N, C-alpha and C positions, 0 to 999 in steps of 0.2 A: 108880439115883438116883431121889429122889422124886418122884410126882406132884403137881403141885399142883392145887389145886381152884380152878376158874375162877369168878370173882365175877361176879354178874350185871350186867348193862347199868346198870339203874336205881341199883344202889349205886355204880357206877364214875361215873355221870352226877352223882350228886346228894351223896354222902358221900365218895368216893375208897375206898382199899383199903391195908391192909398186910400186909406178910408179913416180919417181921424177928426176929431171935432173937441172944442176946448173943454167938453163936459167928461172926457174918459180920462182916467187916473192913470190905466196901465198902457204900456205901449210894447206890441209885439213888433219886433225889426226881423221879417222873414223871408226865405228864399221865394221868388215869385212862383216856383214850382209848387208851392205848398198852399198857395193863395186861396182857392176853390173849397179844399177841404177846412182849411181855418173859418172862412167866409160861412160854411155850412156849418161847423159846429157853433161858432157864433148864434146864428139864427136859431138852432135847436134848443140851445141851452139858455137864451137871450142874455147873453154874456155884453151887454150893450157898453160897458165901462171899459172893454177891451180897444183901444185904437190899433190899426195895423198898416204898418208900412211895408210893403215887399220890395226887395232889390231884384234888378234884371235876373230871370231864371238862367240866362245866357252864361252868367258866371261861371256855371259847373263846367264850363268848357274850358275856363281860364281859373284854377281853383287858387292859385297863386295871389289873385286879385280880391277875393273873397274877403279874409282877413281886415285888410284896410277897408274896405267898402261897409262893414259892420262898423268899424272904429268910427268912420266919419259919421254914420247915422247915430251912433250912440251920442257922440259929441253934440250933433246936430240939436236932438230932440231931448236930452238929459232934463234940462232946466223945466221942460214943460209936463213931466209925468211923476207920479210917484215912485213908478216901478216901470223897469225896462226889462224886457225877456227877449232872447234870441232863439228864432225858429230855425236853426240851423244844427246840425251834427257836425262831425269834425269836416266832413265833405271834401276831403282831398286835401286839407290843408297841414297834413303831418304834425298836427297838435298845435299849430301856431294861434288858431282859432280860439282854443280853449284858454291858451295862456293869456290872449287878449282880453277874453271874458273875465277870466280872473283878475287881472289888472283893474279893469273898468269896473269890477264889482258886479257885475250882470251874469245872470245864469243862463246857460244855452240847454237844448236838447241833447240828452245822454245819447251815445251811439256813436257808430264810425260813420254811417251815410243814411239815408232815409229808408234804402230798404231794409236796414237793420231795424228801425225802428217802428216801420211799418209791420213788419213782420211780428214785432217784439224782440228787444234785444236780447234777451235770455234766450230765446226760441231759435233765433238766427243763430246763435253763438254756439248752440248744442248741434244744429246741422253741420257746421266747421266744414271740415276737410270734404264731406259727401257733396258739397256743391260748389267746388273750387273751380268747375267747367261750365257754371250757369251764368249766364247774362240776364239780367233782370229787367223788367219795365214796370213803371208805375203807369197809373191813369194817364197823368200828365206827359210822361214820355212815349206811352202809346199815341197819344194825340202829335206830339211834337217829335217825333222819331225821325224824321228828314233834318229837322233843324239842328238836333242833338248828336246825333249818331251820322246817317249816312252823309251829309253833306260836309261836315267836319272832318272826317274820314277821305274825303275827295271819292267817296263811290258813287256819287251822280256822275262823275266825270270818267271813272276809272272803275266801272262796275268788275272788272277783270282781277281786282286786288281783294276780292270778298274773302276769299279762303285763306290768305295770308293775315288778315285781321282777325277772323273767327274760326281759323282752322283748330285752336286748341279748346274752343267749345263744343260742348255736346248737345244743350238746350237752353232754350229762352224760357224763362219764369215771368209769366205775367202777374204780378201783385196787384190785383184788383182791390182798389179802394171802395168802389161802387160797381153793384150788379149791372152793367150794361152790356147788351149783347153787341152794341157796335163797337165799344171798344175793344171786347173778347175778341170780334172780328178782325180789326185793326192790329191788335197785337200778334194775332195768329198769321196775319198778313207778313208782318216784320220777321217772325221766325222764319218764314217761308222763304223771303228775301234772304236772309242770313244763312238759309241751309241749316237751321236747326230744329231738333225736336221742340214741341209747343207743351206747355204746362202752365193752366191757369192755377192761382192759388188766390183765393179769398181771403183777403187779410183786414180789410176795413182800415180804421185809421190806426188802430194798434196802440204803440205807446205814444204817439203823437196826442190822441186824445186824452190818456190818463195826464200826460203832463200839462196839458193845456187846461185840464179840469183843475189841475194843481194850483197853477199860476193865476187863474181866474179868481181863486179864493185867496189869494195872497194880500196880507195885509200891508198898507204904506210902511215904508221904513222910516224909522224914527230919525227926526231931524236934528 
């Protein structure tokens, strides 16, 4: 099976990523923050029939833009593929993305956000009120903490505002998709910068893996 070149995080954040060819029958429209995980699963499972286009991950800072961006991507590629799946959860769209996907006849990942589906939606829901004061990081966010947290909140310019933003949080939970000591170190450093307790929780790919496994085996829609 082919080895996939991993795109750099800056590109995934600002521009997105495409890995597509005419022989592939299923298209995944995904968040750029999930590109590495999807490419790894494609390689491990030999899912060469899955094409991938990733929207810029920075859309998560502007969730009101996600639904339209996904709709535009579906419209652009619909005629080229037998099936299209959307690798986003709700992601702060307030149900608008789900409504759009239903209208377009495409399936999306279940769950409120990636923290939930990485943990496993059922397990995340069971934790419920116990973690209302937790701030979550994934592998991608551990690498891109400044771009997604520190700079958008203006803390690079006004670090004195830290306690105003994070005063209601008690701990940072690093949901590790991979067993990478360097990422663990980065995540722990993020917790220190935020003034929070640190907890590392290895989740692997959670419901993302089971969902993509189901989609990889999907049959073409009847014409």
